[in-house]
C-alpha positions as CSV (number, residue, x, y, z in Angstrom):
1,M,139.2,75.8,89.3
2,C,142.5,77.4,90.2
3,I,141.5,80.7,91.7
4,R,145.1,81.9,91.7
5,C,145.4,81.6,87.9
6,G,141.7,82.0,87.2
7,M,141.5,78.9,85.0
8,G,139.9,75.6,85.4
9,A,142.0,72.5,85.3
10,D,140.0,71.3,82.3
11,T,140.8,74.4,80.1
12,G,144.2,72.9,79.0
13,Y,146.1,76.1,79.6
14,S,146.8,78.5,82.5
15,V,147.4,82.1,83.0
16,Q,150.5,83.2,85.0
17,F,149.5,85.0,88.1
18,E,152.0,87.2,89.9
19,D,151.2,87.7,93.5
20,F,151.5,91.5,94.1
21,L,150.0,91.6,97.6
22,P,153.3,91.0,99.4
23,S,155.1,93.8,97.6
24,M,152.1,96.1,98.0
25,A,152.1,95.3,101.8
26,R,155.8,96.1,102.1
27,K,155.4,99.3,100.1
28,L,152.1,100.6,101.5
29,G,152.1,99.0,105.0
30,V,149.0,97.3,106.5
31,E,146.7,100.3,106.4
32,G,147.7,101.2,102.8
33,L,147.1,97.6,101.7
34,I,143.7,97.5,103.3
35,Q,142.8,100.8,101.6
36,E,143.8,99.4,98.2
37,L,141.8,96.2,98.8
38,C,138.8,98.4,99.6
39,K,139.3,100.3,96.4
40,G,139.3,97.0,94.5
41,F,136.1,95.9,96.3
42,Q,134.5,99.2,95.3
43,L,135.5,98.6,91.7
44,L,133.9,95.2,91.6
45,M,130.8,95.6,93.7
46,D,127.2,96.1,92.7
47,P,126.4,99.5,94.1
48,R,122.8,98.6,94.7
49,A,123.7,95.4,96.7
50,G,126.8,96.8,98.3
51,K,128.5,93.4,97.5
52,I,130.3,91.7,94.7
53,T,127.6,89.7,93.0
54,F,127.9,87.3,90.1
55,Q,126.6,89.9,87.8
56,S,128.9,92.7,89.0
57,L,131.9,90.3,88.8
58,K,131.0,89.3,85.3
59,R,130.5,92.9,84.3
60,N,133.8,94.0,85.7
61,A,136.0,90.9,85.1
62,S,137.6,92.4,82.1
63,K,139.0,95.3,84.2
64,L,141.0,92.6,86.1
65,G,142.1,90.8,82.9
66,L,139.6,88.0,83.6
67,G,137.3,88.7,80.7
68,E,137.8,85.3,79.2
69,L,136.5,83.4,82.2
70,R,133.3,81.3,81.8
71,D,130.3,81.8,84.1
72,E,131.1,78.6,86.0
73,E,134.6,79.9,86.8
74,L,133.3,83.3,88.0
75,Q,130.7,81.5,90.2
76,E,133.5,79.3,91.6
77,M,135.5,82.5,92.5
78,L,132.5,83.8,94.4
79,R,131.9,80.5,96.2
80,E,135.6,80.4,97.2
81,G,135.2,83.6,99.3
82,D,131.6,83.4,100.3
83,V,131.8,82.8,104.0
84,D,128.2,83.5,105.0
85,G,126.7,81.6,102.0
86,D,124.6,84.4,100.6
87,G,126.1,84.0,97.1
88,A,128.0,87.3,97.1
89,L,131.1,88.8,98.7
90,D,130.9,91.6,101.2
91,Q,134.0,93.8,101.7
92,M,135.3,91.6,104.6
93,E,134.9,88.4,102.6
94,F,136.7,90.0,99.6
95,C,139.6,91.2,101.7
96,I,140.0,87.8,103.4
97,L,139.9,86.0,100.1
98,M,142.5,88.3,98.6
99,V,144.9,87.8,101.5
100,R,144.2,84.1,101.6
101,L,145.1,83.8,97.9
102,S,148.4,85.3,98.5
103,P,150.6,82.4,99.7
104,E,153.7,84.6,100.1
105,L,151.9,87.1,102.3
106,M,150.3,84.4,104.4
107,Q,153.8,82.8,104.9
108,E,155.3,86.1,105.9
109,E,152.5,86.7,108.4
110,S,152.8,83.2,109.9
111,Y,156.5,83.8,110.5
112,R,155.7,87.1,112.3
113,V,153.2,85.3,114.5
114,F,155.6,82.6,115.5
115,E,158.6,84.9,116.0
116,C,157.4,86.0,119.4
């Protein structure tokens, strides 16, 4: 599955994904971007678990324009970011996943690291 476009290779079509994180980072700065990512996490998480679970992602996928995704695709999204293997995303895992899925932002950051 292509997490960037949200569609599996077998679906026969793709959804265009515009990477907004770099422009958000430039506009809001690092702290502002982190705050916005935290708001996104709050929107998607299961309040009882304090994490983004399969059920909370499925329930809230339409808010992100992902309402057409199959269960298998949603589960793959969770697996992609689940560092500790508990089947859900905590806030840190979610933020890391969002940044990792932004190739332009990652490229900009790598240039900054190596400028020194």
